[in-house]
N, CA, C and O atoms as a GROMACS GRO file, in nm:
protein
  364
    1UNK      N    1   0.084  -0.117   0.000
    1UNK     CA    2   0.000   0.000   0.000
    1UNK      C    3   0.089   0.124   0.000
    1UNK      O    4   0.183   0.133   0.078
    2UNK      N    5   0.059   0.215  -0.085
    2UNK     CA    6   0.140   0.336  -0.099
    2UNK      C    7   0.071   0.455  -0.035
    2UNK      O    8  -0.049   0.477  -0.052
    3UNK      N    9   0.150   0.532   0.038
    3UNK     CA   10   0.104   0.652   0.108
    3UNK      C   11   0.194   0.767   0.064
    3UNK      O   12   0.314   0.750   0.049
    4UNK      N   13   0.134   0.884   0.044
    4UNK     CA   14   0.213   1.002   0.010
    4UNK      C   15   0.254   1.072   0.139
    4UNK      O   16   0.170   1.097   0.226
    5UNK      N   17   0.383   1.105   0.151
    5UNK     CA   18   0.435   1.172   0.270
    5UNK      C   19   0.489   1.308   0.228
    5UNK      O   20   0.574   1.318   0.138
    6UNK      N   21   0.439   1.412   0.294
    6UNK     CA   22   0.487   1.548   0.267
    6UNK      C   23   0.598   1.580   0.367
    6UNK      O   24   0.576   1.580   0.488
    7UNK      N   25   0.716   1.606   0.315
    7UNK     CA   26   0.836   1.627   0.396
    7UNK      C   27   0.862   1.777   0.411
    7UNK      O   28   0.868   1.849   0.311
    8UNK      N   29   0.877   1.825   0.536
    8UNK     CA   30   0.906   1.968   0.554
    8UNK      C   31   1.048   2.001   0.507
    8UNK      O   32   1.136   1.915   0.506
    9UNK      N   33   1.068   2.124   0.469
    9UNK     CA   34   1.196   2.169   0.415
    9UNK      C   35   1.316   2.131   0.502
    9UNK      O   36   1.416   2.085   0.447
   10UNK      N   37   1.312   2.148   0.636
   10UNK     CA   38   1.431   2.113   0.715
   10UNK      C   39   1.471   1.965   0.707
   10UNK      O   40   1.586   1.932   0.733
   11UNK      N   41   1.378   1.878   0.672
   11UNK     CA   42   1.409   1.735   0.663
   11UNK      C   43   1.439   1.688   0.522
   11UNK      O   44   1.475   1.572   0.501
   12UNK      N   45   1.425   1.774   0.425
   12UNK     CA   46   1.447   1.733   0.286
   12UNK      C   47   1.592   1.700   0.256
   12UNK      O   48   1.620   1.637   0.154
   13UNK      N   49   1.685   1.741   0.341
   13UNK     CA   50   1.824   1.701   0.320
   13UNK      C   51   1.840   1.550   0.335
   13UNK      O   52   1.933   1.493   0.280
   14UNK      N   53   1.749   1.486   0.409
   14UNK     CA   54   1.752   1.340   0.425
   14UNK      C   55   1.686   1.269   0.308
   14UNK      O   56   1.715   1.152   0.282
   15UNK      N   57   1.597   1.338   0.238
   15UNK     CA   58   1.520   1.276   0.128
   15UNK      C   59   1.572   1.319  -0.009
   15UNK      O   60   1.498   1.316  -0.107
   16UNK      N   61   1.697   1.357  -0.014
   16UNK     CA   62   1.759   1.402  -0.139
   16UNK      C   63   1.678   1.516  -0.202
   16UNK      O   64   1.652   1.518  -0.323
   17UNK      N   65   1.639   1.611  -0.116
   17UNK     CA   66   1.567   1.733  -0.156
   17UNK      C   67   1.428   1.707  -0.215
   17UNK      O   68   1.376   1.789  -0.290
   18UNK      N   69   1.370   1.594  -0.182
   18UNK     CA   70   1.235   1.564  -0.228
   18UNK      C   71   1.134   1.613  -0.124
   18UNK      O   72   1.148   1.584  -0.005
   19UNK      N   73   1.033   1.687  -0.166
   19UNK     CA   74   0.930   1.739  -0.077
   19UNK      C   75   0.816   1.639  -0.058
   19UNK      O   76   0.745   1.645   0.042
   20UNK      N   77   0.800   1.549  -0.154
   20UNK     CA   78   0.694   1.448  -0.148
   20UNK      C   79   0.756   1.312  -0.175
   20UNK      O   80   0.831   1.293  -0.270
   21UNK      N   81   0.722   1.216  -0.087
   21UNK     CA   82   0.776   1.081  -0.096
   21UNK      C   83   0.659   0.983  -0.104
   21UNK      O   84   0.559   1.001  -0.036
   22UNK      N   85   0.671   0.882  -0.186
   22UNK     CA   86   0.577   0.770  -0.185
   22UNK      C   87   0.639   0.664  -0.096
   22UNK      O   88   0.753   0.624  -0.116
   23UNK      N   89   0.562   0.618   0.003
   23UNK     CA   90   0.616   0.526   0.102
   23UNK      C   91   0.510   0.421   0.135
   23UNK      O   92   0.395   0.432   0.094
   24UNK      N   93   0.552   0.317   0.210
   24UNK     CA   94   0.458   0.213   0.249
   24UNK      C   95   0.451   0.204   0.401
   24UNK      O   96   0.543   0.246   0.472
   25UNK      N   97   0.341   0.147   0.449
   25UNK     CA   98   0.323   0.125   0.592
   25UNK      C   99   0.176   0.118   0.626
   25UNK      O  100   0.095   0.193   0.572
   26UNK      N  101   0.142   0.028   0.716
   26UNK     CA  102   0.004   0.013   0.759
   26UNK      C  103  -0.032   0.104   0.874
   26UNK      O  104  -0.150   0.126   0.903
   27UNK      N  105   0.072   0.157   0.943
   27UNK     CA  106   0.054   0.252   1.052
   27UNK      C  107   0.161   0.360   1.040
   27UNK      O  108   0.255   0.347   0.961
   28UNK      N  109   0.148   0.464   1.119
   28UNK     CA  110   0.251   0.569   1.122
   28UNK      C  111   0.385   0.508   1.164
   28UNK      O  112   0.488   0.542   1.106
   29UNK      N  113   0.385   0.420   1.264
   29UNK     CA  114   0.510   0.357   1.310
   29UNK      C  115   0.576   0.279   1.198
   29UNK      O  116   0.698   0.288   1.180
   30UNK      N  117   0.499   0.203   1.122
   30UNK     CA  118   0.555   0.127   1.010
   30UNK      C  119   0.604   0.221   0.900
   30UNK      O  120   0.705   0.194   0.835
   31UNK      N  121   0.532   0.330   0.880
   31UNK     CA  122   0.573   0.429   0.780
   31UNK      C  123   0.708   0.489   0.817
   31UNK      O  124   0.794   0.508   0.731
   32UNK      N  125   0.728   0.518   0.945
   32UNK     CA  126   0.857   0.572   0.991
   32UNK      C  127   0.970   0.474   0.969
   32UNK      O  128   1.080   0.513   0.930
   33UNK      N  129   0.944   0.345   0.993
   33UNK     CA  130   1.046   0.243   0.966
   33UNK      C  131   1.080   0.237   0.819
   33UNK      O  132   1.196   0.221   0.781
   34UNK      N  133   0.978   0.249   0.735
   34UNK     CA  134   0.999   0.247   0.590
   34UNK      C  135   1.079   0.369   0.546
   34UNK      O  136   1.169   0.358   0.462
   35UNK      N  137   1.045   0.486   0.602
   35UNK     CA  138   1.121   0.608   0.570
   35UNK      C  139   1.267   0.592   0.609
   35UNK      O  140   1.357   0.631   0.534
   36UNK      N  141   1.291   0.535   0.728
   36UNK     CA  142   1.428   0.518   0.776
   36UNK      C  143   1.506   0.423   0.685
   36UNK      O  144   1.625   0.444   0.660
   37UNK      N  145   1.440   0.322   0.636
   37UNK     CA  146   1.506   0.226   0.547
   37UNK      C  147   1.548   0.294   0.416
   37UNK      O  148   1.657   0.270   0.365
   38UNK      N  149   1.461   0.379   0.363
   38UNK     CA  150   1.491   0.448   0.237
   38UNK      C  151   1.578   0.571   0.256
   38UNK      O  152   1.656   0.607   0.167
   39UNK      N  153   1.566   0.636   0.371
   39UNK     CA  154   1.636   0.762   0.397
   39UNK      C  155   1.699   0.758   0.536
   39UNK      O  156   1.646   0.818   0.630
   40UNK      N  157   1.812   0.688   0.551
   40UNK     CA  158   1.875   0.672   0.682
   40UNK      C  159   1.899   0.805   0.753
   40UNK      O  160   1.945   0.902   0.692
   41UNK      N  161   1.866   0.807   0.881
   41UNK     CA  162   1.887   0.925   0.963
   41UNK      C  163   1.762   1.007   0.986
   41UNK      O  164   1.758   1.088   1.080
   42UNK      N  165   1.660   0.990   0.904
   42UNK     CA  166   1.540   1.073   0.918
   42UNK      C  167   1.461   1.038   1.044
   42UNK      O  168   1.403   1.126   1.107
   43UNK      N  169   1.458   0.910   1.080
   43UNK     CA  170   1.377   0.869   1.195
   43UNK      C  171   1.428   0.931   1.325
   43UNK      O  172   1.348   0.963   1.413
   44UNK      N  173   1.558   0.949   1.338
   44UNK     CA  174   1.614   1.010   1.458
   44UNK      C  175   1.566   1.154   1.474
   44UNK      O  176   1.564   1.207   1.586
   45UNK      N  177   1.530   1.218   1.366
   45UNK     CA  178   1.478   1.355   1.372
   45UNK      C  179   1.330   1.356   1.409
   45UNK      O  180   1.278   1.457   1.456
   46UNK      N  181   1.262   1.244   1.387
   46UNK     CA  182   1.118   1.236   1.411
   46UNK      C  183   1.082   1.165   1.542
   46UNK      O  184   0.974   1.186   1.597
   47UNK      N  185   1.174   1.082   1.591
   47UNK     CA  186   1.149   1.003   1.713
   47UNK      C  187   1.263   1.025   1.812
   47UNK      O  188   1.376   1.054   1.774
   48UNK      N  189   1.229   1.012   1.941
   48UNK     CA  190   1.332   1.024   2.044
   48UNK      C  191   1.409   0.893   2.059
   48UNK      O  192   1.388   0.799   1.983
   49UNK      N  193   1.497   0.887   2.158
   49UNK     CA  194   1.583   0.771   2.178
   49UNK      C  195   1.504   0.645   2.213
   49UNK      O  196   1.551   0.534   2.189
   50UNK      N  197   1.384   0.661   2.270
   50UNK     CA  198   1.299   0.547   2.304
   50UNK      C  199   1.208   0.505   2.188
   50UNK      O  200   1.132   0.409   2.200
   51UNK      N  201   1.217   0.576   2.077
   51UNK     CA  202   1.135   0.545   1.961
   51UNK      C  203   0.999   0.612   1.959
   51UNK      O  204   0.917   0.584   1.872
   52UNK      N  205   0.974   0.700   2.057
   52UNK     CA  206   0.847   0.773   2.062
   52UNK      C  207   0.852   0.894   1.969
   52UNK      O  208   0.958   0.953   1.949
   53UNK      N  209   0.738   0.930   1.912
   53UNK     CA  210   0.732   1.048   1.827
   53UNK      C  211   0.772   1.171   1.908
   53UNK      O  212   0.728   1.190   2.022
   54UNK      N  213   0.856   1.254   1.848
   54UNK     CA  214   0.896   1.377   1.917
   54UNK      C  215   0.774   1.468   1.929
   54UNK      O  216   0.696   1.480   1.836
   55UNK      N  217   0.760   1.531   2.046
   55UNK     CA  218   0.639   1.609   2.069
   55UNK      C  219   0.634   1.741   1.992
   55UNK      O  220   0.528   1.800   1.979
   56UNK      N  221   0.748   1.787   1.941
   56UNK     CA  222   0.748   1.912   1.864
   56UNK      C  223   0.737   1.887   1.714
   56UNK      O  224   0.753   1.979   1.633
   57UNK      N  225   0.709   1.763   1.676
   57UNK     CA  226   0.681   1.729   1.537
   57UNK      C  227   0.536   1.682   1.531
   57UNK      O  228   0.497   1.591   1.604
   58UNK      N  229   0.457   1.743   1.446
   58UNK     CA  230   0.316   1.705   1.432
   58UNK      C  231   0.298   1.622   1.306
   58UNK      O  232   0.358   1.649   1.202
   59UNK      N  233   0.216   1.519   1.318
   59UNK     CA  234   0.184   1.432   1.206
   59UNK      C  235   0.035   1.440   1.178
   59UNK      O  236  -0.047   1.437   1.270
   60UNK      N  237   0.001   1.452   1.051
   60UNK     CA  238  -0.138   1.458   1.010
   60UNK      C  239  -0.162   1.352   0.903
   60UNK      O  240  -0.081   1.336   0.812
   61UNK      N  241  -0.274   1.281   0.915
   61UNK     CA  242  -0.316   1.186   0.812
   61UNK      C  243  -0.442   1.244   0.751
   61UNK      O  244  -0.545   1.255   0.817
   62UNK      N  245  -0.433   1.281   0.624
   62UNK     CA  246  -0.547   1.344   0.555
   62UNK      C  247  -0.603   1.460   0.638
   62UNK      O  248  -0.724   1.472   0.656
   63UNK      N  249  -0.515   1.546   0.687
   63UNK     CA  250  -0.547   1.666   0.764
   63UNK      C  251  -0.596   1.639   0.906
   63UNK      O  252  -0.636   1.733   0.975
   64UNK      N  253  -0.595   1.514   0.951
   64UNK     CA  254  -0.634   1.480   1.089
   64UNK      C  255  -0.509   1.463   1.174
   64UNK      O  256  -0.421   1.384   1.139
   65UNK      N  257  -0.500   1.536   1.284
   65UNK     CA  258  -0.387   1.527   1.376
   65UNK      C  259  -0.388   1.389   1.442
   65UNK      O  260  -0.488   1.350   1.503
   66UNK      N  261  -0.278   1.315   1.429
   66UNK     CA  262  -0.276   1.178   1.483
   66UNK      C  263  -0.281   1.176   1.635
   66UNK      O  264  -0.308   1.071   1.694
   67UNK      N  265  -0.256   1.289   1.701
   67UNK     CA  266  -0.270   1.293   1.847
   67UNK      C  267  -0.415   1.269   1.889
   67UNK      O  268  -0.441   1.225   2.001
   68UNK      N  269  -0.508   1.299   1.799
   68UNK     CA  270  -0.650   1.279   1.828
   68UNK      C  271  -0.701   1.149   1.766
   68UNK      O  272  -0.820   1.118   1.774
   69UNK      N  273  -0.611   1.075   1.705
   69UNK     CA  274  -0.644   0.943   1.650
   69UNK      C  275  -0.575   0.840   1.739
   69UNK      O  276  -0.601   0.836   1.860
   70UNK      N  277  -0.488   0.758   1.683
   70UNK     CA  278  -0.418   0.656   1.761
   70UNK      C  279  -0.268   0.678   1.768
   70UNK      O  280  -0.192   0.583   1.786
   71UNK      N  281  -0.223   0.802   1.755
   71UNK     CA  282  -0.081   0.833   1.763
   71UNK      C  283  -0.002   0.753   1.659
   71UNK      O  284  -0.042   0.745   1.543
   72UNK      N  285   0.109   0.695   1.701
   72UNK     CA  286   0.195   0.619   1.610
   72UNK      C  287   0.126   0.493   1.557
   72UNK      O  288   0.168   0.436   1.456
   73UNK      N  289   0.020   0.450   1.624
   73UNK     CA  290  -0.056   0.333   1.580
   73UNK      C  291  -0.171   0.368   1.486
   73UNK      O  292  -0.251   0.281   1.452
   74UNK      N  293  -0.180   0.493   1.444
   74UNK     CA  294  -0.284   0.535   1.352
   74UNK      C  295  -0.272   0.455   1.223
   74UNK      O  296  -0.166   0.450   1.160
   75UNK      N  297  -0.382   0.392   1.184
   75UNK     CA  298  -0.385   0.310   1.064
   75UNK      C  299  -0.380   0.397   0.938
   75UNK      O  300  -0.435   0.506   0.934
   76UNK      N  301  -0.312   0.344   0.837
   76UNK     CA  302  -0.302   0.411   0.708
   76UNK      C  303  -0.366   0.324   0.601
   76UNK      O  304  -0.364   0.202   0.608
   77UNK      N  305  -0.424   0.390   0.502
   77UNK     CA  306  -0.485   0.323   0.388
   77UNK      C  307  -0.413   0.369   0.260
   77UNK      O  308  -0.354   0.477   0.256
   78UNK      N  309  -0.419   0.287   0.159
   78UNK     CA  310  -0.360   0.324   0.031
   78UNK      C  311  -0.418   0.458  -0.014
   78UNK      O  312  -0.539   0.480  -0.008
   79UNK      N  313  -0.330   0.547  -0.057
   79UNK     CA  314  -0.373   0.678  -0.106
   79UNK      C  315  -0.378   0.785   0.001
   79UNK      O  316  -0.401   0.902  -0.030
   80UNK      N  317  -0.357   0.749   0.129
   80UNK     CA  318  -0.356   0.850   0.234
   80UNK      C  319  -0.241   0.947   0.213
   80UNK      O  320  -0.141   0.915   0.148
   81UNK      N  321  -0.257   1.066   0.269
   81UNK     CA  322  -0.152   1.167   0.266
   81UNK      C  323  -0.110   1.196   0.410
   81UNK      O  324  -0.192   1.235   0.493
   82UNK      N  325   0.018   1.178   0.438
   82UNK     CA  326   0.073   1.205   0.571
   82UNK      C  327   0.158   1.332   0.561
   82UNK      O  328   0.251   1.340   0.481
   83UNK      N  329   0.124   1.428   0.645
   83UNK     CA  330   0.202   1.552   0.652
   83UNK      C  331   0.284   1.551   0.779
   83UNK      O  332   0.233   1.521   0.887
   84UNK      N  333   0.411   1.585   0.767
   84UNK     CA  334   0.500   1.599   0.881
   84UNK      C  335   0.524   1.750   0.896
   84UNK      O  336   0.576   1.816   0.806
   85UNK      N  337   0.483   1.802   1.013
   85UNK     CA  338   0.489   1.948   1.032
   85UNK      C  339   0.563   1.979   1.161
   85UNK      O  340   0.514   1.948   1.270
   86UNK      N  341   0.681   2.042   1.151
   86UNK     CA  342   0.751   2.084   1.272
   86UNK      C  343   0.669   2.192   1.344
   86UNK      O  344   0.612   2.280   1.280
   87UNK      N  345   0.665   2.185   1.476
   87UNK     CA  346   0.596   2.286   1.554
   87UNK      C  347   0.666   2.420   1.539
   87UNK      O  348   0.789   2.426   1.527
   88UNK      N  349   0.589   2.526   1.539
   88UNK     CA  350   0.642   2.661   1.525
   88UNK      C  351   0.611   2.735   1.654
   88UNK      O  352   0.497   2.735   1.700
   89UNK      N  353   0.710   2.799   1.710
   89UNK     CA  354   0.691   2.877   1.831
   89UNK      C  355   0.758   3.013   1.816
   89UNK      O  356   0.842   3.033   1.729
   90UNK      N  357   0.720   3.100   1.898
   90UNK     CA  358   0.781   3.232   1.895
   90UNK      C  359   0.676   3.340   1.915
   90UNK      O  360   0.559   3.312   1.939
   91UNK      N  361   0.720   3.459   1.904
   91UNK     CA  362   0.621   3.564   1.925
   91UNK      C  363   0.671   3.696   1.882
   91UNK      O  364   0.599   3.795   1.894
   0.00000   0.00000   0.00000
C-alpha cells in the first residue's frame, strides 16, 4: 500500500531534496520504519531515543492530527496523505 508523505523543508536534506515521498506502511510507526530504510537518519529527527514520536513534530493523516487518532498506531490506507509538520513557536 502506498502513502504520500509530505516532507518539511528542514528534513528534505535526508530525502535528497524531495518534498513528497511515496512510502509504504500500515501505521505511522511502520511508515517511519519504511522512511528510515529508504532515507537513513530521518527517523532520529522524528522520534526520540525510546522510539516515541517527538512532541514538537506534528503528524497529520489526511489533515487529521494523529494525536486525536491513535498516535503512532494510527492506521493508514492506500492513497492517504501524511504531513509531517515541525511545531512553530515564537512571538
